[in-house]
C-alpha positions in Angstrom: 0.0 0.0 0.0 1.3 3.4 -0.9 1.2 6.3 1.6 2.3 9.9 1.9 5.3 10.2 4.1 7.1 13.1 5.6 10.8 12.5 6.5 12.0 14.4 9.5 15.5 14.6 10.8 15.9 13.1 14.2 16.3 15.5 17.1 19.1 13.5 18.7 21.2 10.4 18.4 22.4 11.4 14.9 20.0 8.9 13.2 17.3 9.7 10.6 13.8 8.5 11.2 10.5 8.8 9.3 7.1 9.6 10.6 3.9 9.1 8.5 1.4 12.0 8.4 -2.1 10.8 9.0 -4.3 11.0 5.8 -6.9 13.0 7.5 -4.4 15.6 8.6 -3.0 15.8 5.1 -6.5 16.2 3.6 -7.2 19.0 6.0 -4.1 20.9 4.9 -5.0 20.4 1.2 -8.5 21.8 1.8 -7.2 24.8 3.7 -4.7 25.6 0.9 -7.5 25.2 -1.8 -9.9 27.4 0.2 -7.2 30.1 0.6 -6.4 30.1 -3.1 -10.1 30.3 -4.0 -10.6 33.2 -1.6 -7.7 35.1 -3.1 -9.1 34.5 -6.6 -12.5 35.8 -5.5 -10.9 38.9 -4.1 -9.1 39.5 -7.4 -12.2 39.0 -9.4 -14.2 41.3 -7.2 -11.6 44.0 -7.4 -11.5 43.7 -11.2 -15.3 43.9 -11.5 -15.4 46.9 -9.2 -12.8 48.7 -11.2 -14.6 47.9 -14.4 -17.9 49.1 -13.1 -16.3 52.3 -11.8 -14.8 52.9 -15.2 -18.1 52.3 -17.0 -19.8 54.6 -14.6 -17.3 57.3 -15.1 -17.4 56.9 -18.9 -21.2 56.8 -19.1 -22.7 60.0 -20.6 -24.3 62.2 -17.9 -27.7 63.8 -18.5 -26.4 67.1 -17.1 -23.6 67.3 -19.7 -25.5 67.1 -22.9 -23.1 67.4 -25.7 -24.4 64.8 -28.2 -21.3 62.7 -28.5 -22.4 59.5 -26.8 -25.3 57.2 -26.9 -26.3 54.1 -25.1 -23.6 51.4 -25.4 -26.1 48.9 -26.7 -27.6 50.8 -29.6 -25.6 54.0 -30.0 -25.8 55.9 -33.3 -22.7 55.6 -35.3 -21.0 58.8 -36.5 -22.4 58.7 -40.0 -25.9 57.8 -38.7 -25.9 60.7 -36.2 -24.7 63.0 -39.0 -27.6 62.0 -41.2 -30.1 62.4 -38.3 -28.7 65.9 -37.5 -29.0 66.9 -41.1 -32.6 65.9 -41.2 -33.5 67.9 -38.1 -31.3 70.9 -39.2 -33.1 71.1 -42.6 -36.5 71.5 -40.9 -35.4 73.5 -37.7 -37.0 75.2 -36.0 -39.6 72.5 -36.2 -41.8 70.2 -34.2 -39.7 67.2 -33.4 -41.0 63.9 -31.9 -38.5 61.3 -30.7 -39.3 57.8 -29.5 -36.3 57.0 -27.3 -34.0 59.0 -25.0 -30.2 59.2 -24.9 -27.7 62.0 -24.8 -27.3 61.7 -28.6 -31.0 62.1 -29.1 -31.4 64.8 -26.5 -28.8 66.8 -28.3 -31.2 67.0 -31.2 -33.4 69.3 -29.0 -30.4 71.7 -28.8 -30.0 71.7 -32.6 -33.8 72.3 -33.0 -34.2 75.0 -30.4 -31.0 76.8 -31.5 -32.6 77.5 -34.9 -35.0 80.0 -33.6 -38.4 80.5 -32.1 -41.2 78.0 -32.7 -39.1 74.9 -32.0 -40.7 72.2 -29.9 -39.2 68.8 -29.1 -40.9 65.8 -27.3 -39.3 62.6 -26.2 -41.2 59.4 -25.4 -39.4 56.9 -23.2 -40.3 53.8 -21.1 -37.5 54.5 -18.7 -38.7 56.3 -15.6 -35.1 56.8 -14.4 -34.0 58.5 -17.7 -37.2 60.6 -17.8 -36.7 61.9 -14.2 -33.0 62.5 -14.7 -33.6 64.6 -17.9 -36.4 66.6 -16.3 -34.2 67.4 -13.3 -31.3 68.4 -15.5 -33.5 70.7 -17.6 -35.2 72.3 -14.7 -32.0 73.0 -12.9 -30.4 74.4 -16.0 -27.7 71.8 -16.1 -29.1 70.4 -19.3 -29.4 73.8 -20.9 -27.4 72.4 -23.8 -30.6 70.5 -24.9 -32.7 73.7 -25.0 -35.0 75.3 -22.4 -37.3 73.2 -20.3 -40.3 74.9 -22.0 -39.2 73.7 -25.4 -38.5 70.1 -24.4 -41.2 67.7 -23.1 -40.6 64.2 -21.7 -43.4 61.7 -21.8 -43.5 58.2 -20.3 -44.8 55.2 -22.2 -45.6 51.7 -21.2 -45.1 49.4 -24.2 -47.3 46.3 -24.1 -45.7 44.0 -26.7 -42.4 42.2 -26.7 -40.3 42.1 -29.9 -41.1 38.3 -30.1 -44.7 39.2 -30.9 -43.8 41.2 -34.0 -45.0 38.7 -36.6 -48.3 37.7 -35.0 -49.1 41.3 -34.5 -48.3 42.2 -38.1 -50.4 39.3 -39.3 -53.4 40.4 -37.3 -52.9 44.1 -38.3 -52.9 43.1 -42.0 -56.3 41.6 -41.6 -57.8 44.4 -39.5 -59.5 47.4 -41.2 -58.7 49.5 -38.1 -55.0 49.2 -39.0 -55.3 50.7 -42.4 -54.3 54.3 -43.1 -55.8 56.5 -40.5 -58.4 59.1 -41.5 -58.5 61.0 -38.3 -56.6 61.4 -35.1 -54.4 58.5 -34.1 -55.7 58.8 -30.5 -59.0 57.3 -31.7 -57.5 54.5 -33.7 -58.8 51.0 -33.1 -55.6 49.3 -34.3 -53.7 47.4 -31.5 -50.4 48.7 -32.9 -51.4 52.4 -32.3 -50.0 53.8 -29.0 -53.3 55.4 -28.1 -52.3 55.7 -24.4 -49.8 58.5 -25.2 -51.0 62.0 -24.2 -52.9 64.3 -26.4 -49.8 66.5 -26.7 -48.3 63.7 -28.8 -51.2 62.2 -30.6 -53.1 65.3 -31.6 -50.1 67.4 -32.6 -48.6 67.9 -36.1 -45.0 66.8 -36.2 -42.4 67.8 -38.9 -39.8 65.2 -37.9 -40.3 61.9 -36.1 -37.4 59.7 -34.9 -37.8 56.1 -33.9 -35.0 54.8 -31.7 -37.0 53.2 -28.8 -37.9 51.2 -27.0 -34.9 48.9 -26.8 -36.2 45.9 -28.8 -32.7 44.3 -28.4 -34.0 41.0 -27.2 -37.1 38.9 -27.9 -38.5 39.5 -24.4 -37.9 43.2 -24.4 -40.5 45.8 -25.7 -40.4 46.0 -29.5 -40.7 49.0 -31.8 -43.8 47.7 -33.6 -46.0 50.3 -32.0 -43.6 53.2 -32.3 -43.0 52.6 -36.0 -46.8 52.2 -36.7 -47.6 55.3 -34.7 -44.9 57.3 -36.4 -46.3 56.3 -39.8 -49.9 57.1 -38.7 -48.9 60.5 -37.3 -47.1 61.3 -40.5 -50.2 60.4 -42.6 -52.7 62.1 -40.3 -51.5 65.4 -41.6 -54.1 66.7 -44.0 -51.9 69.2 -45.8 -48.8 71.2 -45.6 -45.2 70.0 -45.9 -44.0 66.4 -45.9 -43.1 64.7 -42.6 -39.6 63.2 -42.2 -39.4 59.9 -40.3 -36.1 58.3 -39.3 -35.9 54.7 -38.0 -32.8 53.4 -36.3 -31.5 49.7 -36.0 -33.0 48.6 -39.3 -30.4 45.8 -39.3 -32.8 44.1 -37.0 -35.8 42.1 -38.4 -38.6 43.9 -36.5 -37.5 47.4 -37.5 -36.9 46.4 -41.1 -40.3 44.6 -41.4 -42.4 47.4 -39.9 -40.5 50.2 -41.8 -41.2 48.5 -45.1 -44.8 47.8 -44.1 -45.9 51.2 -42.8 -43.3 53.8 -44.1 -42.9 52.2 -47.5 -40.0 51.6 -49.8 -40.9 54.3 -52.2 -40.7 56.9 -49.4 -37.1 56.0 -48.5 -34.9 58.9 -49.4 -31.6 58.3 -47.5 -29.8 55.6 -45.6 -26.7 55.5 -43.5 -25.6 52.4 -41.7 -28.5 51.2 -39.6 -30.5 54.4 -40.1 -33.3 54.9 -42.7 -34.8 58.2 -43.5 -38.3 58.3 -45.0 -40.2 61.4 -46.3 -44.0 61.1 -46.2 -45.6 63.6 -48.5 -48.9 65.1 -47.3 -51.8 63.5 -49.0 -49.7 61.1 -51.1 -50.5 57.5 -51.6 -53.7 55.5 -51.4 -56.5 56.7 -49.1 -57.1 53.2 -47.5 -53.5 51.9 -47.2 -50.1 53.1 -46.0 -48.1 52.0 -49.1 -48.8 52.2 -52.8 -47.4 48.7 -53.3 -48.7 45.6 -51.6 -47.4 44.3 -48.3 -44.0 42.8 -48.0 -43.9 39.1 -48.3 -42.4 37.6 -45.2 -41.5 33.9 -45.4 
């Protein structure tokens, strides 16, 4: 039988003897060493995570320092996308600007709009209570003055019902529902389940010159999808009886939901520009059929 042995020099007599360490004692020592190493590793990992979190927190864009350079890490606008979006707003400013979504990049559009002169109004719709409260506080305190005055910027909360995973079933039902055809009156009275009729009158009854869709997240199947915001943007654009065209921009069109719904309700023949993941549509007042959103038939989705 093999055994672990520890050889010890004799204390006297000049001879060398050997004593066997009991297996239980050896096992105890091994366990202590293993636990000590594990504890040290845990400390190192915790320290690394804390440093990383601190770095992320320090580098996260602050609402009271609105400069328009950064967006959310998950779905930030690329430089060329932001340039296109800014050019769309600048061409219409001062204008009435509606934005679904809220980030420092998007908030900077309010500064661009209000800086063009009197008559500018910007409204943001977000499902994040924290972001909405933070922006309101920054605007009221003057720390967010870079986004324009508090009077010219409105923040509205929305509660989106449908997850991104429901996009296809919702689209299939909408195609078969007369209520989801091109609206003939105010969107607030729409019977289409895609219409965000719970939004305030200040959003649904107003005339908008530019509408931007960059929210809600829609980044995962279980997260709120942009089906309702794209449909509502399209409905608001077509509810205008006359006047100038309405510009609608949709971000993250590399994703299936955004691409499907943009084609379905904003229409390929209205697409006037594209940069990266951003599509820019121009909806002419009174153009197109009276009972449908697009002149061509619905997109075939396999």
